[in-house]
Steps between C-alpha positions, in 0.01 A plus 500: 500500500227533237514764230216753498208429268487741208183652358556307175496172693184608679330580169598163353371324809172692485461423129562131565249488784241688295540271200476190721188638666339579166591154373341327798186711470478428127543128559227497765250729327554427130704190422346245735135604448549508123643148515227369729203661330613581146754246382366200693143569387605551140709180512192306611287656228757441226715202605663480157645850550603450864874494429480820293299680770729400784812576294376847411411570864843379618683718244305807614569427866869447427530830315319693773702341781830573325380852424423570865832355611691702241314808620656438839848466354530125448700379204442175318610347173306247298717259305360259245157351468338186627287293266159486666317298235550185703536405862821596669673572828682828555744528789625852566684687765 
């Protein structure tokens, strides 16, 4: 037999769904258009600064995504840093 769902569990579930919804809307309305029209265009105009532009965009997107997920109650821990000055392959779980 299942235990009854408490109001605290319902609030956490609603917060998680709201943060996921906001994240998906932000990705569709802000992140992807800014990549397609802003970053890609700027990278074509200034090819010598392409890596800096894309890196800055990726850091912003990462911070916003983690912020939305934390808003919904997710917990994550960043450990260490990865040297991004050269090519590399990152395998994560």
